C-alpha positions in Angstrom: 1.5 -45.0 -22.9 -0.2 -43.0 -25.5 -2.6 -40.2 -26.1 -4.6 -37.8 -28.0 -5.8 -34.4 -26.8 -7.1 -31.0 -27.9 -4.5 -28.3 -26.8 -7.5 -26.8 -25.1 -8.2 -29.3 -22.7 -4.5 -30.6 -21.8 -3.3 -26.6 -21.0 -6.5 -26.3 -18.9 -6.1 -29.0 -17.1 -2.2 -28.4 -16.7 -2.4 -24.8 -15.6 -5.0 -25.7 -12.4 -2.3 -28.1 -11.1 1.2 -26.0 -11.9 1.3 -23.8 -8.8 1.3 -26.3 -6.5 4.9 -27.3 -8.0 7.9 -26.6 -5.9 10.6 -24.1 -7.1 13.3 -25.3 -4.7 12.0 -29.0 -4.5 13.2 -31.4 -2.0 13.1 -34.5 -4.3 13.4 -34.2 -8.1 10.4 -36.0 -9.1 8.5 -33.2 -7.4 9.3 -30.7 -10.5 7.2 -33.0 -12.5 3.9 -33.9 -13.1 2.1 -37.2 -13.0 0.2 -38.7 -16.2 -2.2 -41.6 -15.7 -4.1 -42.8 -18.6 -6.8 -45.2 -18.4 -9.9 -45.7 -20.4 -11.5 -42.8 -18.4 -9.1 -40.6 -19.6 -6.0 -38.3 -18.7 -5.3 -37.7 -15.2 -3.0 -35.2 -14.2 -1.1 -34.5 -10.4 1.4 -32.8 -8.5 2.7 -32.1 -5.4 5.0 -30.7 -3.1 4.2 -33.5 -0.3 2.1 -30.9 1.8 -0.5 -29.7 -1.0 -1.3 -31.9 -3.9 -3.7 -31.4 -7.1 -5.3 -34.0 -9.0 -7.8 -33.8 -11.7 -9.4 -35.4 -15.1 -8.8 -34.5 -19.1 -11.3 -35.3 -21.3 -8.4 -37.2 -24.1 -8.3 -40.5 -26.3 -6.6 -43.5 -24.8 -5.5 -45.5 -27.6 -2.6 -46.7 -25.2 -2.9 -47.2 -21.2 0.1 -46.1 -18.9 1.8 -43.6 -16.8 4.8 -41.4 -16.1 5.8 -38.5 -14.8 7.3 -35.2 -16.7 8.7 -31.6 -16.3 5.6 -29.6 -15.1 7.0 -26.4 -16.3 8.5 -27.1 -19.2 5.4 -29.2 -20.5 3.1 -26.2 -20.1 5.3 -23.7 -22.1 5.6 -26.4 -24.9 1.8 -26.9 -24.8 0.7 -23.3 -24.9 3.0 -22.7 -28.1 1.5 -25.2 -29.7 -1.0 -24.8 -32.1 -4.7 -25.3 -31.6 -5.4 -28.6 -32.8 -5.1 -32.2 -31.3 -2.0 -33.1 -29.7 -0.7 -36.6 -29.9 1.5 -37.5 -26.4 3.5 -41.2 -26.8 5.8 -42.3 -24.0 7.9 -45.6 -24.5 9.1 -47.9 -21.9 11.9 -44.9 -20.7 9.5 -42.5 -19.8 10.7 -40.5 -23.1 7.8 -38.7 -23.9 7.6 -37.3 -27.8 4.6 -34.7 -28.4 3.3 -34.2 -31.8 0.7 -31.4 -32.9 0.4 -30.4 -36.6 4.5 -30.0 -37.6 5.6 -29.3 -34.1 7.6 -32.0 -32.6 9.2 -32.2 -29.0 10.9 -35.0 -27.0 11.4 -34.8 -23.2 12.5 -37.2 -20.5 10.6 -37.9 -17.8 10.8 -39.9 -14.5 9.2 -43.2 -13.4 5.7 -43.4 -12.1 7.1 -45.7 -9.2 8.9 -42.6 -7.9 6.2 -40.1 -7.3 4.5 -39.8 -4.1 1.2 -41.2 -3.6 -2.1 -39.6 -3.8 -3.9 -40.1 -0.4 -7.5 -41.6 -0.1 -10.3 -40.4 2.5 -13.3 -42.1 3.6 -16.3 -40.9 2.5 -18.1 -41.1 5.9 -16.0 -38.5 7.4 -17.1 -35.7 4.0 -19.6 -33.2 3.8 -21.4 -31.4 1.1 -20.7 -27.6 0.5 -21.9 -24.8 -2.4 -18.6 -23.6 -3.7 -20.1 -20.0 -3.6 -20.2 -20.1 -0.1 -16.4 -21.1 0.8 -15.7 -18.9 -2.4 -16.9 -16.0 -0.6 -15.9 -17.2 2.9 -12.4 -17.1 1.5 -12.1 -14.0 -0.3 -13.5 -11.8 2.9 -10.9 -13.8 5.1 -8.1 -14.6 3.7 -6.1 -11.7 3.6 -5.9 -11.4 7.3 -3.7 -14.6 7.1 -0.2 -13.8 8.7 3.4 -14.4 7.4 5.1 -14.6 10.2 6.3 -18.1 10.1 7.6 -17.9 14.0 3.6 -18.1 14.9 3.2 -21.1 12.4 -0.6 -21.5 13.6 -1.5 -18.5 12.1 0.1 -19.3 8.6 -3.7 -20.7 7.1 -7.1 -20.0 8.0 -9.0 -22.1 10.5 -12.2 -24.1 9.4 -14.1 -24.7 12.7 -17.1 -26.8 12.2 -19.5 -26.5 15.0 -23.7 -26.5 15.7 -24.2 -26.7 12.0 -22.0 -23.6 11.1 -18.8 -23.2 9.2 -17.0 -20.4 10.6 -13.6 -19.5 8.8 -11.0 -17.1 10.8 -7.5 -15.6 10.1 -5.6 -13.2 12.0 -2.3 -12.3 11.9 -2.5 -10.7 15.5 -3.3 -6.9 14.7 -6.5 -7.8 13.2 -9.0 -10.6 12.3 -11.4 -11.7 10.1 -14.1 -14.1 10.9 -17.1 -15.5 8.4 -19.9 -18.2 9.2 -22.1 -19.5 6.9 -25.0 -22.2 8.0 -24.1 -25.8 7.3 -25.8 -28.7 7.8 -23.8 -31.6 9.4 -23.7 -34.8 12.1 -21.8 -33.7 15.5 -19.6 -36.5 14.9 -18.3 -33.9 12.0 -17.5 -30.9 14.3 -14.0 -30.3 14.2 -11.7 -27.6 14.3 -8.7 -28.1 11.8 -6.4 -24.7 10.0 -5.7 -25.2 6.1 -2.3 -23.5 5.3 -1.6 -20.6 3.5 -0.5 -22.3 -0.2 -3.8 -24.7 0.2 -6.1 -21.4 0.7 -4.5 -19.7 -2.4 -5.2 -23.1 -4.6 -8.2 -23.5 -3.2 -9.1 -20.1 -4.4 -7.9 -21.0 -7.8 -10.5 -23.7 -8.1 -13.7 -22.5 -6.6 -16.5 -21.7 -8.5 -19.5 -19.7 -8.2 -22.0 -22.4 -8.8 -22.1 -26.0 -7.7 -21.5 -28.1 -4.9 -17.8 -29.6 -3.5 -17.1 -32.1 -0.8 -14.7 -31.7 2.2 -13.1 -35.1 3.6 -10.8 -34.8 6.2 -8.6 -37.1 8.5 -6.2 -36.5 11.3 -3.8 -34.4 9.8 -5.4 -34.4 5.9 -8.2 -32.4 4.5 -9.4 -33.3 0.8 -11.5 -30.7 -1.5 -13.4 -32.0 -4.4 -14.6 -30.0 -7.0 -15.0 -29.0 -11.1 -13.4 -32.4 -11.9 -10.3 -31.6 -9.4 -9.2 -32.8 -6.2 -6.9 -30.6 -3.9 -5.3 -32.4 -0.8 -3.5 -30.7 1.6 -1.4 -31.3 5.2 -2.8 -29.3 8.2 -1.2 -27.1 10.1 -0.1 -29.0 13.2 -1.1 -26.7 16.6 -4.0 -25.4 18.6 -5.1 -22.0 16.8 -5.5 -19.6 19.3 -9.2 -18.2 21.0 -9.9 -16.0 18.5 -13.7 -14.9 20.2 -11.7 -13.0 22.9 -10.3 -10.5 21.0 -13.7 -9.5 19.8 -14.5 -6.2 21.4 -17.9 -6.2 23.5 -21.0 -3.9 22.7 -19.8 -0.4 20.7 -20.5 2.7 22.0 -21.0 3.9 18.0 -22.3 2.2 15.4 -21.3 4.5 11.7 -22.9 3.7 8.5 -20.3 4.2 5.8 -20.3 3.9 1.6 -18.1 1.3 0.9 -16.3 2.5 -1.5 -16.2 6.0 -1.2 -14.8 5.4 2.2 -12.1 3.2 0.6 -11.2 6.1 -1.8 -10.3 8.2 0.6 -8.3 6.2 2.6 -6.1 5.0 0.1 -5.2 8.8 -1.3 -4.6 10.1 1.8 -2.3 6.7 2.5 -0.2 7.7 -0.5 1.3 10.0 2.3 2.0 6.5 4.3 5.3 6.0 3.8 5.9 2.1 5.4 4.1 -0.5 7.9 4.2 1.8 11.2 2.3 4.7 9.3 -0.9 5.4 9.9 -4.6 6.9 8.6 -6.6 9.2 11.6 -10.5 9.0 11.5 -11.9 11.8 13.0 -15.8 11.9 13.3 -17.4 14.6 14.5 -21.1 15.4 13.7 -22.2 14.8 10.2 -18.6 14.6 8.8 -15.2 12.4 8.5 -12.0 13.7 8.4 -9.4 11.0 7.2 -5.6 12.5 7.6 -2.0 11.1 7.7 0.9 13.4 8.4 4.4 11.7 8.2 7.2 13.6 9.4 9.7 14.8 6.2 6.9 13.7 3.7 3.9 15.9 4.3 0.3 15.3 5.0 -2.8 14.5 3.6 -6.4 15.2 4.4 -10.0 14.6 2.9 -13.7 14.6 4.1 -16.5 12.7 4.2 -20.6 13.9 4.7 -22.4 11.3 7.0 -25.0 10.7 9.1 -23.1 10.8 12.1 -24.8 12.4 15.6 -22.3 10.3 17.7 -19.6 11.6 20.2 -16.9 13.2 19.3 -14.1 10.5 18.4 -10.8 9.7 16.9 -9.0 6.9 16.1 -5.7 5.8 14.2 -5.6 2.4 12.0 -3.2 0.9 9.9 -3.8 1.9 6.3 -3.4 -1.6 4.6 -5.3 -3.4 7.3 -8.2 -0.4 7.0 -8.8 -1.0 3.1 -8.3 -4.8 3.1 -11.9 -5.4 3.7 -13.0 -2.7 1.9 -11.4 -4.4 -1.4 -12.7 -7.6 -0.7 -16.7 -7.0 0.4 -19.2 -6.5 -2.1 -21.7 -4.4 -0.1 -22.1 -1.2 -1.0 -22.6 0.2 2.8 -20.5 -1.4 5.7 -20.5 -0.4 9.4 -17.7 0.3 11.7 -17.9 -0.1 15.7 -15.8 1.9 17.9 -15.9 1.7 21.5 -12.9 4.6 22.3 -9.9 5.4 20.3 -7.7 2.9 22.3 -10.2 -0.1 21.7 -10.4 -2.3 18.3 -12.5 -1.2 15.7 -15.1 -3.6 14.0 -15.8 -3.6 10.8 -19.5 -5.2 10.4 -21.8 -6.0 7.3 -25.5 -7.1 6.8 -24.5 -10.7 7.2 -22.4 -13.2 9.0 -19.3 -11.2 8.9 -16.8 -9.5 11.4 -13.3 -7.5 10.8 -11.5 -7.1 14.1 -8.8 -4.0 13.4 -6.6 -2.6 16.3 -5.7 0.8 16.8 -2.2 2.8 16.1 -1.5 4.8 19.3 0.4 7.7 17.1 1.1 11.5 18.6 -1.4 14.0 17.6 
């Protein structure tokens, strides 16, 4: 195998695939990237057996072939090379010579045959979606994914394809984020699947604000084809809980809040919240909101916000991080907080199909 490629193109390709590589692989080959050169250019692939990424790099192929090379070591070398053409030549024993200007490196790889096969998908199980819609949906929901491995079905985002709508759901049992978007597809494509956290993270790296993408799926795998790259992931095995039943009924109070001002107040007050059991209290009175925190042996903080509120006096406490997460990830200038009473979940909404349910905290006043 012998190729010539620009530093910029090769480095961009390697950076797109390198995060999948495990730091504690079950097999030595999984620390390597697969390099395949053919008449179409150079193809780069990495996998950890759960998630895999493949992308194409424009290259001049002088001799077709394939090998696998240590991914992170290769990235480190290419990053330090000067900005000129790079020539990579691989011999029959998978030793790669890398030349660029006056620089020369030789690194040893493993044969392509040892590398896990990349899955293929049937086109009839595919659907097309705007990248911007999925990027927006993942940003608005992914922060609510559970990190508790004991509840493994919550370690990802639910993709629910029903009635020409894609719903994305994430929850950790204490808060829930739900986003949906219109999407036309045949009834035969209706299904639910859970995309694991690592795949969600890698997908967010690949998504852009323009262009379409293709989603394909099988019984236990899903593929995302976008921007000259393909992400394939195993699905979380299990049934996602019925998220609809945790969404509260009709609210008694619907309060409009300036998102950024509200976020800044909560962030400042939460400086005196010392751990995950801490809370901030929201106290609504006529045309006023008091945001306060009182932490024993630390101190207390309080801020007030003027707002248009004519409802009943109500006081409710929330985990500050959980309260701030959607406020950080929503682009809207105004959000709505819906409340029933101080013991019922609060709901944050915007003027588009999104909602965020947050459980209140029971604290002594």
